[in-house]
C-alpha positions as CSV (number, residue, x, y, z in Angstrom):
1,M,-30.8,45.7,24.1
2,I,-28.1,47.3,26.2
3,I,-24.7,45.7,25.2
4,E,-22.9,44.3,28.2
5,D,-20.0,42.4,26.3
6,Q,-18.9,41.3,22.9
7,W,-21.3,38.3,22.9
8,D,-24.3,40.6,23.3
9,V,-23.4,42.4,20.0
10,T,-23.8,39.1,18.1
11,K,-27.1,38.3,20.0
12,A,-28.5,41.7,19.3
13,A,-27.5,41.7,15.6
14,L,-29.0,38.2,15.1
15,A,-32.2,39.3,16.8
16,V,-32.5,42.1,14.3
17,M,-31.8,39.8,11.4
18,D,-34.7,37.6,12.6
19,R,-37.1,40.5,11.8
20,T,-36.4,40.0,8.0
21,Q,-39.7,38.9,6.5
22,D,-38.5,36.9,3.5
23,P,-37.5,33.5,4.8
24,R,-34.6,33.0,2.5
25,Q,-33.2,36.5,3.0
26,R,-33.6,36.0,6.8
27,E,-31.6,32.7,6.5
28,I,-28.8,34.3,4.5
29,L,-28.5,37.4,6.8
30,R,-28.5,35.4,10.0
31,S,-25.7,33.1,8.6
32,L,-23.8,36.2,7.3
33,V,-23.8,37.9,10.7
34,D,-23.0,34.7,12.5
35,H,-20.0,33.9,10.2
36,L,-18.7,37.5,10.1
37,H,-18.7,37.9,13.8
38,A,-17.0,34.5,14.2
39,F,-14.4,35.6,11.6
40,V,-13.7,38.8,13.5
41,R,-13.2,36.8,16.7
42,D,-11.1,34.1,15.0
43,V,-8.5,36.5,13.6
44,R,-9.0,39.0,16.4
45,L,-9.4,41.8,13.9
46,T,-7.8,45.0,15.1
47,E,-9.4,48.5,14.7
48,K,-6.7,49.5,12.2
49,E,-7.3,46.3,10.1
50,F,-11.0,46.9,10.2
51,Q,-10.6,50.4,8.8
52,A,-8.3,49.0,6.1
53,A,-10.9,46.3,5.2
54,T,-13.7,48.8,4.8
55,G,-11.4,50.9,2.7
56,I,-10.8,47.9,0.4
57,V,-14.5,47.3,0.0
58,N,-14.9,51.0,-1.0
59,R,-12.1,50.8,-3.5
60,I,-13.6,47.7,-5.1
61,G,-16.7,49.7,-5.8
62,Q,-14.8,52.7,-7.0
63,A,-12.7,50.6,-9.4
64,T,-15.8,49.2,-11.1
65,T,-16.8,50.9,-14.4
66,D,-19.0,50.1,-17.5
67,T,-16.1,48.1,-18.9
68,H,-14.6,46.6,-15.7
69,N,-16.1,44.8,-12.7
70,E,-13.6,44.6,-9.8
71,A,-16.1,42.9,-7.6
72,V,-16.6,40.0,-10.0
73,L,-12.8,39.8,-10.4
74,M,-12.2,39.7,-6.7
75,A,-14.9,37.0,-6.2
76,G,-13.1,34.8,-8.8
77,S,-9.7,35.4,-7.3
78,L,-11.0,34.2,-3.9
79,G,-12.5,31.1,-5.5
80,I,-16.1,32.2,-4.5
81,S,-17.4,32.3,-8.1
82,S,-16.3,28.8,-8.8
83,L,-17.6,27.5,-5.5
84,V,-21.1,29.1,-6.1
85,C,-21.1,27.6,-9.6
86,L,-20.2,24.1,-8.5
87,L,-22.6,24.1,-5.6
88,N,-25.5,25.0,-7.9
89,N,-24.8,22.5,-10.7
90,G,-23.7,18.9,-11.1
91,S,-26.4,17.5,-8.8
92,D,-25.7,20.2,-6.2
93,G,-21.9,19.8,-6.4
94,V,-21.9,16.0,-6.4
95,T,-21.1,15.2,-10.1
96,E,-19.0,16.9,-12.8
97,T,-20.5,19.8,-14.7
98,Q,-19.7,21.9,-17.7
99,Q,-21.1,24.9,-16.0
100,S,-18.4,27.5,-15.3
101,L,-17.8,31.2,-14.7
102,L,-19.6,33.8,-16.7
103,G,-16.6,36.0,-16.4
104,P,-16.5,39.8,-16.5
105,F,-16.7,40.3,-20.3
106,W,-20.0,38.9,-21.5
107,R,-22.0,41.4,-23.5
108,M,-25.6,41.4,-24.5
109,H,-26.6,41.6,-28.2
110,S,-23.6,40.0,-29.8
111,P,-24.1,39.8,-33.6
112,R,-26.3,37.1,-35.1
113,T,-23.9,34.8,-37.1
114,E,-24.7,32.0,-39.5
115,N,-23.3,28.5,-38.8
116,G,-20.0,28.1,-40.5
117,D,-19.2,31.8,-40.6
118,S,-16.3,33.6,-38.9
119,I,-16.5,35.7,-35.8
120,V,-13.3,37.5,-36.7
121,R,-14.6,41.0,-37.5
122,S,-11.4,42.9,-37.8
123,P,-7.8,42.0,-38.7
124,T,-6.7,39.6,-35.9
125,E,-3.4,37.8,-36.3
126,G,-3.3,34.2,-35.1
127,P,-3.7,30.6,-36.3
128,A,-7.2,29.7,-37.5
129,L,-9.5,27.8,-35.1
130,F,-12.5,25.8,-36.3
131,V,-15.1,24.9,-33.7
132,A,-17.8,22.2,-34.2
133,A,-20.2,21.7,-31.3
134,R,-23.4,20.0,-30.5
135,V,-26.1,20.6,-27.9
136,L,-28.0,17.7,-26.4
137,D,-30.6,17.1,-23.7
138,E,-30.2,14.7,-20.8
139,A,-31.6,11.9,-23.0
140,G,-29.0,12.5,-25.7
141,E,-31.5,14.1,-28.1
142,P,-30.5,17.2,-30.0
143,V,-31.6,20.6,-28.7
144,V,-32.9,22.4,-31.8
145,G,-33.1,26.2,-32.0
146,A,-30.9,27.0,-28.9
147,E,-29.2,30.4,-29.0
148,V,-25.5,30.1,-28.4
149,D,-23.4,33.1,-27.4
150,V,-19.7,32.7,-28.1
151,W,-16.9,35.1,-27.1
152,H,-13.2,35.0,-26.4
153,S,-10.0,37.0,-26.2
154,S,-7.7,37.7,-29.0
155,P,-4.3,35.9,-29.5
156,E,-2.9,38.9,-27.6
157,G,-5.1,38.2,-24.6
158,L,-7.5,41.1,-25.0
159,Y,-11.3,41.2,-25.4
160,E,-12.6,43.6,-27.9
161,N,-14.0,46.0,-25.3
162,Q,-10.5,46.3,-23.8
163,D,-8.7,46.9,-27.2
164,P,-9.2,50.0,-29.3
165,D,-7.6,48.2,-32.3
166,Q,-10.3,45.6,-32.5
167,A,-13.6,46.2,-34.2
168,L,-16.9,46.4,-32.2
169,M,-17.9,42.8,-31.3
170,N,-14.8,41.2,-32.7
171,L,-14.5,37.6,-31.6
172,R,-18.2,37.5,-30.5
173,G,-21.2,35.9,-32.2
174,K,-24.6,34.4,-31.6
175,F,-25.5,31.1,-33.3
176,T,-28.6,28.9,-33.5
177,T,-28.4,25.1,-33.3
178,D,-29.7,23.3,-36.3
179,Q,-32.0,20.2,-36.5
180,D,-29.1,18.0,-35.2
181,G,-28.4,20.4,-32.3
182,R,-25.2,21.5,-34.0
183,F,-23.4,24.8,-34.4
184,W,-20.0,25.6,-35.9
185,F,-17.8,28.6,-36.7
186,R,-14.4,29.8,-37.5
187,S,-12.2,32.1,-35.3
188,V,-8.6,32.4,-34.3
189,K,-6.9,30.4,-31.6
190,M,-7.3,32.3,-28.3
191,A,-4.5,32.9,-25.8
192,G,-4.3,33.0,-22.1
193,Y,-4.2,36.4,-20.6
194,P,-3.6,38.3,-17.3
195,I,-6.6,39.6,-15.5
196,P,-6.5,43.4,-14.7
197,T,-4.2,44.1,-11.8
198,H,-4.5,47.9,-11.6
199,A,-6.7,47.9,-8.5
200,V,-7.4,45.9,-5.4
201,V,-7.2,42.4,-7.0
202,G,-3.7,43.2,-8.2
203,E,-2.7,44.0,-4.7
204,L,-4.1,40.7,-3.5
205,L,-2.1,38.7,-6.0
206,A,1.1,40.6,-5.3
207,A,0.7,39.9,-1.6
208,Q,0.3,36.2,-2.3
209,N,3.0,36.0,-5.0
210,R,0.4,34.7,-7.5
211,H,0.6,35.1,-11.3
212,P,-2.5,36.9,-12.8
213,F,-3.0,34.6,-15.7
214,R,-6.1,32.8,-16.9
215,P,-5.5,29.8,-19.3
216,A,-6.8,30.2,-22.9
217,H,-10.5,29.5,-23.2
218,L,-13.7,30.0,-25.2
219,H,-16.9,31.2,-23.6
220,F,-20.3,29.7,-24.4
221,L,-23.7,30.8,-23.2
222,I,-26.5,28.5,-24.4
223,F,-30.1,29.5,-24.0
224,K,-33.5,27.9,-24.8
225,E,-36.8,28.0,-23.0
226,G,-37.5,24.9,-20.9
227,Y,-33.8,24.4,-20.1
228,K,-31.4,25.7,-17.6
229,T,-29.0,28.1,-19.3
230,V,-25.6,26.6,-19.9
231,I,-22.7,29.0,-19.1
232,S,-19.4,27.4,-19.8
233,Q,-15.7,28.1,-20.4
234,I,-13.8,25.5,-22.5
235,Y,-10.1,25.6,-21.8
236,S,-7.4,24.8,-24.2
237,S,-5.8,21.5,-23.3
238,D,-2.3,22.8,-24.3
239,D,-2.2,25.8,-22.0
240,P,0.6,25.5,-19.3
241,K,-1.5,27.3,-16.7
242,L,-4.4,25.0,-16.5
243,E,-3.5,24.0,-12.9
244,S,-2.8,27.5,-11.7
245,D,-5.7,29.5,-13.1
246,V,-5.9,32.7,-11.1
247,Q,-9.8,32.4,-11.0
248,F,-9.9,28.7,-10.0
249,G,-12.2,28.0,-13.0
250,V,-10.7,24.9,-14.6
251,T,-12.5,21.6,-14.0
252,R,-12.0,18.3,-15.9
253,A,-15.3,18.7,-17.7
254,T,-14.3,22.1,-19.1
255,I,-11.0,21.1,-20.7
256,G,-11.3,20.9,-24.5
257,D,-9.1,18.9,-26.8
258,I,-7.9,21.6,-29.2
259,T,-6.1,19.7,-31.9
260,G,-3.3,21.2,-34.1
261,H,-3.2,20.2,-37.8
262,S,-0.1,20.5,-40.0
263,E,-1.8,19.3,-43.2
264,P,-3.8,21.6,-45.5
265,H,-7.4,22.2,-44.4
266,P,-9.8,20.2,-46.6
267,E,-12.1,23.2,-47.3
268,H,-9.5,25.9,-47.2
269,P,-6.4,24.5,-48.9
270,G,-4.6,27.9,-48.9
271,L,-4.9,28.3,-45.1
272,E,-1.7,28.8,-43.3
273,T,-0.7,25.8,-41.1
274,P,-0.8,24.9,-38.3
275,W,-4.6,25.4,-37.9
276,Y,-6.6,24.1,-35.0
277,S,-9.9,22.4,-34.3
278,L,-12.2,21.8,-31.4
279,E,-15.1,19.5,-31.1
280,K,-17.4,19.6,-28.0
281,E,-20.8,18.4,-26.8
282,F,-22.9,20.4,-24.3
283,V,-25.7,18.9,-22.3
284,M,-28.7,21.1,-21.3
285,R,-30.9,20.0,-18.4
286,A,-34.5,20.8,-18.0
287,G,-35.1,23.9,-15.9
288,R,-35.9,27.6,-16.0
289,A,-34.3,29.5,-18.8
290,E,-32.7,32.7,-17.4
291,L,-30.1,35.1,-18.8
292,P,-27.6,36.5,-16.3
293,R,-27.1,40.2,-15.8
294,P,-24.3,41.5,-18.0
295,P,-21.3,42.4,-15.8
296,I,-20.4,45.2,-18.2
297,A,-22.4,47.6,-20.3
């Protein structure tokens, strides 16, 4: 097709997208071209701005390493990650859901850990946290034998792969639910932390005068054949940045009531106070069990 004007460009591009054999891929590509062309017209993108935009895309890729995923970070900072999550869960975005962001720090092969054990694997200062959780199906029956990956940042706001002072797999563990669908463990109270701002995402936040902090949270990934995998973040109810999460991840269903205790722990009377506890129930729905692709090696 010989291009006569700007509208012909869109027509020609859409015609090419129509050649895509896979129906779903064709639908996505047509909509992508349609919306991108409309966006360019809407903002009247200049040639200089277009060159800058392609440079940003290139720099996002260049900033991604085995331990850092700038593309995932950018998607979260634009609200896209949360939008995709909510559209695909909670009755297709109609009802509340515990599903949340995977985040950029999930790792495969976290250490198998017995219920009741600690996931603190190297000296980590901070108040003790005791977590007791239960996994149920939609009928309220316990889900037995589910694998539960748990991970979180240190009280200094660093995951172990970011911090050379932490042991390998510190504050990570994989549990198995018992006959009542329960799992429980000990850790230290996590803290909120800033996302990495050394690359493109940092420039975006600076341009918008936004803080880079995520509220304190625990990650859970619950897997069992016959159920849709639960990926959730449970946020500390006492964190002051719940309403301004830089990654737009906090929903009502993901706020956990982390309770402080000033009295001695009944099973650990010598434990320093205050210590904290969290009780939480997760619901697994029938579906295809799939593990996500780890965002870091």
